[in-house]
C-alpha positions in Angstrom: 55.4 -7.8 3.9 51.7 -8.1 4.8 50.4 -9.9 1.7 49.7 -13.5 1.2 46.6 -14.5 -0.7 44.7 -11.5 -2.2 41.7 -11.1 0.0 39.6 -8.2 1.3 40.8 -7.6 4.8 39.7 -4.3 6.3 41.7 -4.8 9.5 44.8 -5.3 7.4 44.1 -2.0 5.6 43.6 -0.2 8.9 46.9 -1.6 10.2 48.7 -0.5 7.0 47.3 3.0 7.3 48.3 3.2 11.0 51.8 1.9 10.4 52.3 4.2 7.4 51.1 7.3 9.2 53.2 6.6 12.2 56.3 6.0 10.1 55.6 9.2 8.2 55.4 11.3 11.3 58.4 9.6 12.9 60.5 10.4 9.8 59.1 14.0 9.7 59.9 14.5 13.4 63.4 13.2 12.9 64.0 15.5 10.0 62.5 18.5 11.7 64.6 17.9 14.8 67.8 17.8 12.6 67.0 20.7 10.2 64.8 22.9 12.3 65.8 22.0 15.8 69.3 23.5 15.3 67.7 26.8 14.4 65.0 27.3 17.0 65.2 27.2 20.8 62.3 24.8 21.3 60.7 22.2 19.1 56.9 21.8 19.2 53.9 20.4 17.2 53.7 23.8 15.5 56.2 22.7 12.9 54.1 19.6 12.3 50.6 21.0 12.0 50.7 24.8 11.7 50.5 25.8 8.1 52.1 29.2 8.9 55.5 27.5 9.5 55.6 26.2 6.0 57.0 29.4 4.5 59.4 30.3 1.8 60.2 33.7 3.3 62.6 32.5 6.0 65.4 30.0 6.3 63.5 28.1 9.0 60.5 27.9 6.7 62.7 26.4 4.0 64.0 23.8 6.5 60.4 22.9 7.3 59.7 22.6 3.5 62.8 20.4 3.1 61.7 18.2 6.0 58.2 17.6 4.4 59.6 16.8 1.0 62.3 14.4 2.3 59.6 12.7 4.4 57.6 12.1 1.2 60.7 10.3 -0.3 60.9 8.2 2.8 57.2 7.6 2.5 57.7 6.0 -0.9 60.1 3.5 0.7 57.5 2.7 3.3 54.9 2.1 0.6 57.3 -0.4 -0.9 57.8 -2.1 2.4 54.2 -2.1 3.7 51.9 -1.9 0.7 53.9 -3.7 -2.0 51.2 -3.1 -4.7 51.8 -0.4 -7.3 48.1 0.1 -7.9 47.4 0.9 -4.2 50.2 3.4 -3.7 48.2 6.4 -4.7 45.3 5.5 -2.4 47.6 5.0 0.6 49.7 8.1 -0.1 46.5 10.2 -0.4 45.3 8.8 2.9 48.5 9.9 4.6 48.0 13.4 3.4 44.3 13.5 4.0 44.9 12.5 7.6 47.6 15.1 7.9 45.2 17.8 6.5 42.7 16.8 9.1 45.3 17.1 11.9 46.3 20.5 10.6 42.7 21.7 10.6 42.1 20.5 14.1 45.4 22.1 15.3 45.4 25.4 13.5 42.4 25.8 11.2 42.0 25.4 7.5 45.4 26.0 5.7 45.2 29.3 3.9 48.8 29.3 2.8 49.5 28.6 -0.9 53.0 27.4 0.0 51.5 24.8 2.3 49.3 23.4 -0.5 52.1 23.4 -3.0 54.5 21.6 -0.6 52.0 19.0 0.4 50.7 18.5 -3.2 54.3 18.0 -4.3 54.8 15.6 -1.4 51.9 13.4 -2.3 53.0 13.3 -5.9 56.5 12.3 -4.9 55.3 9.7 -2.5 52.7 8.1 -4.8 54.7 8.2 -8.1 58.0 7.1 -6.5 56.2 4.4 -4.5 54.5 3.1 -7.6 57.8 3.0 -9.5 59.5 1.1 -6.7 56.7 -1.4 -6.4 56.6 -1.9 -10.2 60.3 -2.6 -10.2 59.8 -5.2 -7.5 56.8 -6.8 -9.3 58.7 -7.0 -12.6 61.9 -8.3 -11.1 62.7 -11.8 -12.2 62.6 -14.5 -9.5 65.7 -16.5 -9.8 65.5 -20.3 -9.6 68.0 -21.5 -7.0 69.7 -24.7 -7.9 70.8 -26.9 -5.0 73.1 -29.9 -5.4 72.1 -31.5 -2.1 71.1 -35.1 -2.2 67.9 -34.2 -0.5 66.8 -31.9 -3.3 63.9 -33.2 -5.3 64.5 -33.2 -9.0 61.6 -33.1 -11.4 62.7 -34.2 -14.9 60.3 -33.0 -17.5 60.8 -34.2 -21.0 58.5 -33.0 -23.7 58.9 -34.8 -27.0 56.7 -34.1 -30.0 57.3 -36.5 -32.8 55.1 -34.7 -35.3 52.1 -37.0 -34.9 50.0 -34.7 -32.8 47.9 -32.0 -34.3 48.7 -28.3 -33.8 45.9 -28.0 -31.3 47.1 -30.9 -29.2 50.7 -29.5 -29.2 49.4 -26.1 -27.9 47.4 -27.9 -25.2 50.4 -29.9 -24.1 52.6 -26.9 -24.0 50.0 -25.0 -21.9 49.7 -27.9 -19.5 53.5 -28.1 -19.2 53.7 -24.4 -18.1 50.8 -24.9 -15.6 52.3 -28.0 -14.1 55.7 -26.3 -13.9 54.3 -23.2 -12.1 52.5 -25.4 -9.6 55.4 -27.6 -8.9 57.9 -24.7 -8.6 56.0 -23.5 -5.6 56.2 -26.8 -3.7 59.7 -28.2 -4.6 62.8 -27.4 -6.4 62.6 -27.9 -10.2 65.2 -28.8 -12.7 64.1 -29.0 -16.3 66.1 -31.6 -18.2 66.0 -32.1 -22.0 62.9 -30.0 -22.7 62.4 -30.1 -26.5 59.6 -28.6 -28.5 59.2 -29.6 -32.1 56.3 -27.4 -33.1 56.0 -27.7 -36.8 
């Protein structure tokens, strides 16, 4: 979504972190309002940032835990949408939870609940690993070559014929050049390969 050429752009990184954090909290708020809001008389930021609410001893606490875990699954989808690079998923997922830890410290002090650490540790693992998996699937997905029959379509006919007179080194060089030219041309116009023959002997 954000990527063109691979360049170092700190403003892009800041924008991605901001968007990812906002989407994470929006999703968490929606899930908390559905799962927890029906059980309590009044929703507040306590359920976002107070570690004491993440408890396995009450039904409401389990609803809070479920909200955090489901938000991490949604976060993996946001990584696919915003980050798009598998190798960067762990960094951005860790950033989301580091920011969340900082917010929790500011709101209610250092989290002393083991349950809080287990839930958030599981959440970061789900978000990072699932996000990497989804990004890798997209990166490895084959890009189909669309064939148009319109008269305005540019057809590039590439015919490679080796009659046996070239040396093996020359043949390899020609094959390499063919793939380079094909890759460059494919980005600028529609390509149709016709009668491509390789007689590598």
